[in-house]
N, C-alpha and C positions, 0 to 999 in steps of 0.2 A: 448172234449177239456178241459184240466185242468184249473181250475180257478186260477187266480193270482191277487195280489193287483193291484188296478187301476194305481198306480204310475209306477209299473213295466210294466204293459201293455202299458202305454203311452210311456215308454222308448223303448219297443219292436217295437211299431208302428213308433216311431220317427226314429229309426235306419233303419227300413224297408223303410221309406220315403227317407232317405239319399241314400240308395242303388238304389232305383227306380229313384230318381231325377238325380243322377249322371249318371245313365245308359241312361235314356230316355229324360232328360231335364225337367226343372221345369214346363213349360207350358203344356207339354204332359203327365205329371204324374197325374193320377186320383186317387180319393179315393179308387176306386175299385182295381186299380193295386197295391196300397199300402197295402190294406187288403190282397190281394193275395200274395204279397211278404212276409208279416208277417205270413201268414197261418191262418188268422182269418176271421170271417164273416164281411160283411160290417156293420152290426148292431153293432158289437164290436167297429169298428173304430168310428162310430158316437157317441157311448157312451163315448169314450175317448176324442174326439175332436168335438166341436160343430160348428166349422167353419174352412175354409181353412186358414184364418189368424192365428188361434190358432196353426194349424199344422206348418205353415211356421215359426212362432216365436219359436216353440219347436225345429225345425230343426236348425235354426240359433243359438240358445243357445247351442244345442248339438255339433255342429261343432266347436264353440268357445271353449267349454269345452274340446274337444278332443285335441286341440293344447295346451291349457293352462296346462292341466294335465301333458303332457310330459315335458313342460318347468319347472313346479314346481318341478317335480322329479329330474330334472337335476340341479336345483339351490341350492342344499345343498352347504353351503359355502366351497369353495376350499381354497387353501393356500393363494391365492391372490385375490383381487377384479377382476383383468383382467381375471384370470382363471374362476372365477364364472360367469362373464358376458359372456365369450366365451362359456362356457358350456350351458348356456341358449340359446344362438343363435344357437349353433350346434344342440341342441335338436329340436328346431323349424325347422331348415333347414332339418334335417333328416325326420321330419314328412311331410314336403312339398314334399320331394323327394320320399318318400315311399307311400304317399297318395295324389298324384296330383289331383285325381278325386274329393276329398273333397274340396280342395282349389279352383278348377275351379267352383265347385258348389256354393261356397261362393260368388264368383263374379257374377255368374248367378242369385243368389237370390237377390243380390243388385239391378241389372238391372231390374229384374222382379218386385220387390217391388216398384221401382221408376216409372215404366211404368204402373202398374196395379192400376186402381182406387180403393181406399180403403185400399191399402197395403203400401202407402208411408211411414207411420210411422214405418213400420218394417225395412226399410233401415236405418232410424235414430237409431232405437233400436239396430240394428246390430253393428253400429259403437260406440254406447254408451257402448255396451258390451265389445268391444275391449279396450276402454279406461278404463273401470272398471277393466278388467282383468290385465292390466298393472299397475294400481294403487295398486292392491292387491299384485302383484309380487314385486313392488318397496317397499311397506310397509314391506313385509316379509324380504327383504334384509336389510332394515334399522334397523329392530329389531335385526337381527342376526349378522350384521356386523358393526353396529354403523356408518352408512353412513350419509354424509351431501351432499345435492343436490346443484348443481350450478344454477339450474333453478327451478321454482315452480313445485311441483309434478304433477299437472294437465297438465302443459305444456309438461313435459317430457313424461307423459303417452300418450298424443295425438301425440307427435312427434314420439315415438316408434311405435305407431299403424300405422301412415302414412308411416313411413320408411319400416316396415316389409310388409305392404300392397304393396308398390311399388316394393320391392325386390321380393316378391312372384310372382306378375304378370310378372315381368321381366323374371323370371325363367320359368314360364309356357309358355311364348311366345318364348323365345330364347333358353332355355335349357342350354347346355354347362356347364355340371357339373364340368369340370376341372377348371373353373374360380372361383369357389365359395369358395375355401379355402382362397384365397387372399381377396375376397370380405368380407367374414365374419371376417377376421383379421382386415380389415380396419374399418368395422362397430364397432367391439369390442373396438378398440383403441379410436374411436370417442366417443362412449357412455361412456366408462370408464372416459373420460375427463370431462364429465358432472356430474360425481359422485365422491365424495371425501371420502376416507377411513380414519377416524380419523383425518380429516383436511388436508390430503395430497393427491395429485393426485396419481392415481394408476400407 
């Protein structure tokens, strides 16, 4: 087996854990099955992660990064604020539509962490990551587009996290892709109304 830096090995095992958990469920996924999924020995797994809590936290962080990365790439300033906001929501929606297993896993991890003794802090960590990700995205837009917010940044970040959380679960349960163009347009109009471009509504 070729040696690789420990950080890269952790990423490899984290992605393997995501695949295994999405396929088999969080509770049924074992360290042995994750090691097998990654094609490494169990001793390599335990060298990289000293507890299941550490693994679950790495999985939560990676899943958040997957979504945030595609949104960041889509948020290059467009000609108008509305177009920029719409592009961000569209990128997120496309990720939900093409990777529903990852988003279902995110909800499963929340429930697992809340119910499993010693893991409760990871559910809080998960939602703190969502808020931090939105603050980062908001700050990026404020720097590039000279935006003024109609509500405090932390309030807007938590609101965006709660809204996308609910919309994602709604889609995972109900499906109906045909409705989502109108839904995203409605969300875009609403959020753009909370953000001002050079002192004017978008």
